[in-house]
C-alpha positions in Angstrom: 22.7 -20.3 55.6 21.7 -16.7 57.0 24.9 -15.3 55.8 24.6 -16.3 52.0 21.2 -15.4 52.1 22.1 -11.7 53.0 24.8 -12.0 50.6 22.1 -13.2 47.8 19.8 -10.0 49.2 23.1 -7.6 48.6 23.6 -9.3 45.1 20.0 -9.0 44.2 19.3 -5.2 45.0 22.7 -4.4 43.0 21.9 -6.1 40.0 18.3 -4.7 40.2 19.7 -1.2 40.2 22.2 -1.9 37.7 19.5 -3.0 35.2 17.3 0.0 36.2 20.0 2.3 35.6 20.5 0.7 32.2 16.9 1.0 31.1 16.7 4.8 32.0 19.9 5.1 30.1 18.6 3.8 27.1 15.3 6.0 27.5 17.7 9.0 28.1 19.7 8.3 24.9 16.5 7.7 22.8 15.1 11.3 24.4 18.5 12.7 23.5 17.8 11.8 19.8 14.3 13.4 19.7 15.4 16.3 21.1 17.9 16.8 18.6 15.3 16.1 15.8 13.1 18.9 17.5 16.0 21.7 17.7 15.7 21.2 14.0 12.3 21.6 14.1 12.5 24.7 15.6 15.2 26.2 13.3 12.9 25.8 10.4 9.6 27.4 12.6 11.9 30.4 13.2 12.7 30.6 9.7 9.0 30.4 8.6 8.0 33.0 11.1 10.2 35.4 9.0 9.2 34.1 5.9 5.5 35.1 7.0 6.5 38.6 8.3 8.4 39.4 5.0 6.0 37.9 2.4 2.9 39.7 4.1 3.0 42.3 1.8 2.7 40.0 -1.2 0.0 38.0 -0.2 -2.0 40.9 0.7 -1.6 41.6 -3.1 -2.2 37.8 -3.9 -5.3 38.1 -2.1 -6.8 41.3 -4.0 -5.4 39.5 -7.2 -7.6 36.5 -5.9 -10.9 38.5 -5.2 -10.6 40.0 -8.6 -10.5 36.8 -10.5 -13.4 35.8 -8.1 -15.6 38.9 -9.3 -14.7 37.9 -12.9 -15.8 34.3 -12.6 -18.8 35.7 -10.4 -20.1 37.8 -13.2 -19.6 35.5 -15.5 -21.5 33.0 -13.7 -24.6 35.3 -13.0 -24.7 35.9 -17.0 -24.5 32.4 -17.8 -27.5 31.8 -15.2 -29.7 34.5 -17.0 -28.8 33.5 -20.1 -30.1 29.8 -19.2 -33.0 31.0 -17.9 -33.7 33.3 -20.9 -32.0 31.6 -24.1 -31.2 28.3 -23.6 -29.9 27.6 -27.4 -27.1 30.6 -26.7 -26.0 29.2 -23.6 -25.3 25.9 -24.7 -23.3 27.8 -27.4 -21.4 29.7 -24.9 -20.6 26.3 -23.0 -18.7 25.3 -26.0 -16.7 28.3 -25.8 -15.3 26.8 -22.3 -14.8 29.9 -20.5 -11.9 30.3 -18.2 -10.4 33.4 -16.5 -6.6 34.0 -17.1 -4.4 32.2 -14.5 -2.5 34.0 -12.3 1.1 33.9 -11.8 2.8 31.0 -9.7 5.3 32.5 -6.7 8.6 31.6 -6.5 10.1 28.9 -3.6 12.2 30.8 -1.5 15.5 28.8 -1.0 16.8 28.5 2.5 19.5 30.9 3.5 23.1 29.3 4.0 22.8 30.0 7.9 19.9 28.2 7.8 21.3 25.4 5.6 24.2 25.0 7.8 22.2 24.9 11.0 20.3 22.0 9.4 23.5 20.1 8.5 25.1 20.6 11.7 22.1 19.0 13.5 22.1 16.6 10.9 25.6 15.3 11.8 25.1 15.7 15.4 22.1 13.2 15.2 23.8 10.7 13.4 27.1 10.9 15.7 24.7 10.7 18.7 22.9 7.5 17.0 26.6 6.2 16.6 27.0 6.6 20.3 23.9 5.3 21.2 24.4 1.6 19.7 28.1 2.0 20.8 27.7 2.4 24.1 24.5 0.4 24.3 26.3 -2.6 22.7 28.8 -2.4 25.6 26.1 -2.1 28.6 24.6 -5.0 27.1 26.9 -7.3 28.7 27.0 -5.3 31.9 23.1 -5.8 31.6 23.6 -9.6 31.0 25.9 -9.9 34.1 23.3 -7.8 36.2 20.4 -9.7 34.9 22.0 -13.0 35.7 23.0 -12.1 38.8 19.5 -10.8 39.6 17.7 -13.8 38.6 20.1 -16.1 40.2 20.0 -14.3 43.6 15.9 -14.2 43.2 16.3 -18.0 43.1 18.6 -18.4 45.5 16.3 -16.7 47.8 13.2 -18.1 46.5 14.3 -21.5 47.4 16.4 -21.5 50.4 15.0 -18.3 52.2 12.3 -20.5 54.0 11.7 -17.5 56.3 11.1 -14.8 53.9 8.1 -14.1 51.5 8.8 -16.1 48.6 5.5 -14.2 46.8 7.3 -11.1 46.6 10.4 -13.0 45.7 8.4 -14.5 42.7 6.6 -11.5 41.9 9.8 -9.7 41.9 11.0 -12.2 39.4 8.2 -11.3 37.1 8.7 -7.6 37.2 12.2 -7.9 36.1 11.3 -10.2 33.2 8.9 -7.8 32.0 10.1 -4.2 32.6 14.0 -4.7 32.5 15.4 -8.3 31.6 13.0 -8.8 29.0 14.1 -8.3 25.3 10.8 -6.6 24.6 11.3 -2.8 26.1 15.2 -2.6 25.1 14.3 -3.5 21.5 11.8 -1.0 21.4 14.1 1.3 22.3 16.8 0.3 20.1 14.5 0.0 17.0 13.2 3.5 17.7 16.6 4.9 18.0 17.2 2.7 14.3 14.1 3.9 12.7 14.8 7.7 13.3 16.0 9.9 10.9 18.2 12.7 10.5 16.3 16.2 10.1 16.5 17.3 6.6 16.3 20.7 5.6 12.9 21.5 4.5 12.8 24.4 1.8 10.8 27.2 3.1 7.8 28.5 1.1 7.8 32.2 -0.2 4.1 32.9 -0.9 1.6 30.3 -1.5 1.7 29.4 -5.2 -1.3 31.1 -7.4 -1.3 29.2 -10.7 0.5 28.5 -13.5 3.9 30.1 -14.0 4.5 32.9 -16.3 
């Protein structure tokens, strides 16, 4: 009986370690998917930094143009305010004119460079390839985890029933913790759902200077 209990403990330990490894393996795969997605964001951020530096002179001109438009609107406001106080009838006539300063031109949208576009496509391909590998390896790992879970639960139940000298409360707590964190479907389903819902990164067209109204 003591020999069987020793074997049951050994099987339980090995099964527990296998399940623990599979749990962290799933985490590592999902983290890798997120790392690939973040790499695409880094590419776009670097491109945006370049665009900000390049568009600085244009944005200064836009500011000057907006400031000039503001001065026109401010002058019109002051004139209408004075007219409202001094000659209400003329003010009503002026309102019908529907004063509106001319709209400034809209800035064009800068396309992605071929290098950035190719880099984004490579990242997207790498992401989809990693996503396929995740589900392919997870489907195989699932059967290994199944055998490990059966061995773990079987070993703990055996110890719980036959190891009269052992601490049964410890075996019971270990069973509960194993079901909650490793054997139960919640964690693994959550990881698989997260990996399935993640979308491959898409190239985001970078803007030049901000838009400023109607087109030419």
